[in-house]
N, C-alpha and C positions, 0 to 999 in steps of 0.2 A: 199587183202594182202595174200601172200602165207605163210603158217606156216613154221617155222624152222623145217627141217627134222632132227629128233634125230639120233645121231650116236649110233650104237649098243654098248652095254656095253662092255668095254674092260678092262681087268685086266692085267697089266704088273707089275711084282714085282718091288719094289724099288731097284735101282741099285746104285752103288757107285757114279755115276755122280751127284746125288742129294746132296751128302754130300762132294763132291770134293772141295778142296781148289785150285781154279784156280788163278794164279798170274795175276796182272795187268801189261801190258807192254805199254810203251809210243809209240805213233805213231805221229811223228812230222808233217807229211803231213796232217793228219786229225786234229791235234791241230791247224794247220794253217787255215784250213777250218773254224774253230770256231773263232779263234782269229781275222781274218781279218774282221769279222762282229762286232767288238767292237763298241758299241754305235749306231748300226744300228736301233734298236727298238726305242729308244727315238728320233732319227733323223726322222724316218718315221712317228711317232706319232705327232711330232711337225709339220712336213710338212702337214699332214692331217688336223691338227687343223687350219693351216693357209689357205690352199687351198681348203679344203672340207667343213669345218664347218663355216669358216668366209666368209662373202660376199666381193665382190671386193670393194676396192683395196687390200683386204686381209692383212691389217695392224691391228695387235692385240697388245694391251698393254701387257707388260711382265707379269704383275700380273694376267692377264686374261687367260693365258695359262692353259689348264686343269691340275688339281692337280694330275691326275692319270698318267701323263707322268713320267716314272721312270728315271729322270735325274740322272746321276752318280755323279754330283756335282752341284754347283750353276748354275741355268739356264742361267744367264747372261754370265758366263764363258763358258758354253757349246755352246751357240750361237756364241760367239766370236771365238771359236775354229773352227767353220765351216762357216767362213765368205763368202765362195764361194756359200753358199746356203741361208744364212739368213742375212738380212740387219737390222741394229739397228739405230733407231732415238732417240735422247735425249729429255728430258723435255716434257712430261714423256717418259720413255723408251718404245718404240713400236717395234714390230718385223714384218717384211714383207719378202716375198720370193724374191730371186734374179730371174733375167730372166732365168738363167740356170736351177734353180730349177723348175720354172713354166713350162718350156718347157719339162723337164723330167716328170713332173706330168701329162702333156697331153699325153705323150707317154705311161705312165703307164695306164691312163684311156682307151686308145685304146687297149692296151694289155688285160686289164681286160674285156673289151667288147668282144674281139675276143676269149677269153678263158672262157666265161661265162658258156657255156654248159659243158665244162670239169670240171669247179669248182663245178657246180651243181651235176655232176655225182660223183665226189670225196666226196663231203659232204653227198650225198645219201648213198654211200658205207660205210662211217663212221657210219652213223645211222644204217645201216644194220648189223654192227658188234655188236651193243648193244642188249642184250637180251630183254630189254624193248622197243626197237625200238624208243628210245628217249634219248636225252642228254640235260643237263642243258644249257640254252642259254648262260649264262655267261661263261661256259667252252668253248663253240664254239667260243665266242668272244675272249677269251684269246688265242686261237690257230689260229685265223683267218689269221694272218700273215704267219704262218706255212702252212696253207692251200691255201694261195694265194687269200683270199677273200677280197673284197673291205671293207673299213672302215665302210660303211653304209649298209652292206650286208642284214640286216633285211628288209631294204626298197628297195635296188637296185637289190637284187638277188632273195630272197625268193618269192616275189609276181609274178615273172616270171615263177615259177614252182609250181603252186598250186596242181598239181598231185603228187608232190614229198614231199613237206614240209607243215607243219602246226604248228602254235604255240598253246600251251595249253591255257586253258581259263584264267589262271592267268599270261600268258606271260612268264613263267619261263622255260618252256621246249620247245625244238625244236623236233617235232615229225615226224616220218616217215608216209607218206600217202600210198605210193605204193612201194612194194618190187619188185625190178627188178631182176629176176633170171639170166638174161643174164649178169648182172654186178657182180654176186656173184662168181667171179673167182679171186682168189688172185694173187698177183704179182708173187709168187713162182710157182703157177700152170701155169700162163701165160708163164713164162720163160721155164718151163718144156715142154709145148706144142710147143713152138717155136724151142726148141732144139731137139725135136723129140721123138715120141713114147709114150707120156704120156696118160694114161687113168685115169678117176676118180677112186680113191681108191688105186692107185699104190703108193708105198712108194716114197717119194721125199727127197733127201738129200739137206740141205741148202748149199748155196755157202759159203765157208769159206776162209778167208785170215787172215794172221797174220803179224804184223810188223817185220821188219828185226831183227833177233836175238832172237825172241820170241820162246820159246820151252815149250811144254806141257810134263808133266810127262807121262811116257809110259803107266801107268795104266789109267790115265785120257784119253789119246789118244785112248786106247782100248775101254773104256766105250763110248767115243764120237762116235767112228765108229759104235758101236752097236746101239747107240741112233739114228744115222742118218738113219739106216735101218728100223726103226719102221714106221708104217703107218703114212701118213701125213693126219691130220684132218684139213680140211679147217676152217679158222677163221669164215666163214659164216655158218658153221654147228653148231648144238647144241652139246656142249661138256659136258652137265650136267651128262651124264651117265658114264663118264670116271672115273676110280678109282682115288681118291685123292692121292696126293703125289706119283705119279707114273711117270715113264719116258714118257709115252704116254700123260699124262696131261701136263707135262713140254713141250713136243714138240708142243702141240696145243697152249700153252701160248706163246711160242716163235713165232708161226705162227701169232697170233693176234698182238703182238707187232711189228713184222716185217711188217705186212700189214698196221698198223697204221702209221708207219714211211714211208712206200711206198706211202701213200696218201698225204704226204707233198711235197711241191715243192722243198725244200732243202734237203729232206731225212734225217732230223735230228730234234731233239726237246730237249728242256731243260728237264732234268730228272724229276725235280719236277712236271712239267706240264704233262709229259708222265705218271707219277705215278697217278696223278689225273684222267687222261683219263682212265688208266687201271682200277682204282676203279670204274669209271662210267660204264666201259664195264664188270664189275663184274668178273674180273680175280681172280683166287684162291688166298688165303692168302699167303703172302711171294713171290708174283710174281716178285717183284722188284729185288730179288736176282738172278733171271734168267738172267738179263742183265749182271751181273758180271761173271756168270758161262759160258757165251758163248762169249768170246772175239773175236772169229773168225767171229761172225755175227754182234755183236754190239761193238762199241768202245765208252768208257766212257772218254770224254775229261774233264780235270779239269781247262781249261782256263777260263778267265774272271770271276773268283770268283764264279763259279757255276759248275755244272756237266751237260754236254750235251751228249746226246746219238746220235751217228752217225751210220747210216746203212752202213756198210763197203762196201758191194758189189756195192753200188751206186756211188762209187768214184774210180778213178784211180789216185793214189796219192792225189792231192788236187783239182782235176777237176771232175765235175759231168760227169758220163757216158752219161746219157740222160738229157739234160738241158731243163727244162720247160721254156716257154717264159717269165713267170713272174720272173724267176731267171735271165734272160738276163737283164731285166729292173733293178732288184735289184743290179746287178753288176755295172750298170751305176750309180746308187745312191752311191754305195761304191766308185766308181771312183771320183765322185764329192766331197765326203767327204775327200778323200785322197788329192785331189787338195787343199781343204781348209786347211788341216793340213800342207801341204807342204808350202803354203803361210804363215801360222801362224808361222811355224818353221823358215822360212827365216826372217820374220819380227822380231821375237824374237832374232835371232842371230845378226841382225843389231843393235837392241836396246842394247844388252849386250856389243857391241863393243864401244858404246858411253857413257856408264855409268861406273863409277869407284867405286870399293869397296863397302862401306856402302850405297852409293847412289843407286847402282844397287840393293842391297838387299831391299832397301825401295821400289823401283819400282816393285819388285817381289810380293808385297802384293796387294790384290784386293782393290777396292774402299772402301769396308766396313772394311778394316783392317785385314781380315782373310788371313792367309797364304794359297795360292792356293794348294801347295803340300800337306799340312796337310788335306785339305778337302777330299782328296781321302780316307783317313782313312784305307789305306791298312795295312795289318798286315803280319808278316812273319811266321805265324803258318803253320804247315804242314797240307795239306788236309787230311781228314779222310773219310773213307767210313762209311756206315750205322752202322756197327758193332763197330765203334770206332777204327779201325785198320788203321795205317798209310799206305797210298797208296805208296808214294815215298818221301823220305826225300827231303825237299827243293822245292817241286813242286810249292807251293804258292809263296815263295820268289823269285823263278826264273820267274814265269809266270806273277805275278801281278806287272807291272811297273806303275808308276804314269804317268798321262797324261802330266805333265811337261816334263818328259823324252821322251814321245811320240813325242811332238811337237819339242823338241830340236833335236831329231834324225831324224825327218821327211825328212829333206833335203837329207839324205842318203837312208832311207828305202822307201820313197814314190815313188821314181823313179821306183824301182823294182815292188812295189805294183801297181802303175799306169799301167805299161805295162801288168802285169798279169791280172788285172781287165778288161782292154780293150780286151785282148784275150778272157777272159771268157765271156764278154758281147757279143762278136761276135760269 
């Protein structure tokens, strides 16, 4: 294993950028990137529980589904919402995949097999970012969908690369075996090399883009221009000699977060998970504030009752610039989900036409007597950032719609979504 080459000690005095108050500006296109994946994680985890964990014919009792699946509401209601993917049988209630879901699962398995070497390289590079050359296995498992790894990657991927990976004696850590210097080139450096004239050690400016109407204070813009001209310290280099709370340290922190997002197939990650990863990569204290200070590099979306960090340069409006094969498959899953919602919305519309007044209201309740709309437990509180400051009045109330509204409106919106997802998948 090659040792990390330390970077010469650099002292750059603290500038105003570190203390700047940078506003948050909404980007509807990137919000749409996040919002269109509503319920995708529990959908994929349920699919894996049926088609990967369960033996043929893949019929699983409802109560036997893994408790770790983060269903947004009652599992039975969730499965009914996606009838295009899941079939339900009564007495007792069992779940099985539809033919369409099984076919897509086979396509996904082929894509995973075809991209296995790429997945191993990306996972290896993630370990190379860690000063300890190891990451908690549970953390890797938590981001495995972001990395495009199979659900059983400890058994189906790691054993194929014994020269790359090893598990610690207690099985809690995924450890690096071989440091590949040829892979220690960040996405930023690779882009600079492709666009011409870059040599190691040269300053590199990050690509910046802002939503329409967004404007930085002229002093912040001046500080940002100076910051962009500072040396670029590769995230694969040792930054321990850099002066704390300096612009050069901030630039390397941005480089690490940028590279971590670049290693994902969707070029985005939930902020909570990215923060956990940053802590494991031993980024300096307060690194999470970097995400808000650089809105031209990272976009913080507040859709789906969480915060998601999106790498701006990876998207042109709502479309990925370079689409990973696993994302093509994922868009097909989303297309299948929207088909189910459209069917559910049409069925619900027909039902409402045949039921009058209080009878209709009675049918709106689930079998166990709970009001389905109430189960969402959405609130209308304003989203707040880490410092407790309001991001934008009414963001939560505007963004967080109940799923009853989703299915009711699906006959109107799913047509557009279906066409868009078909285009993305191709």
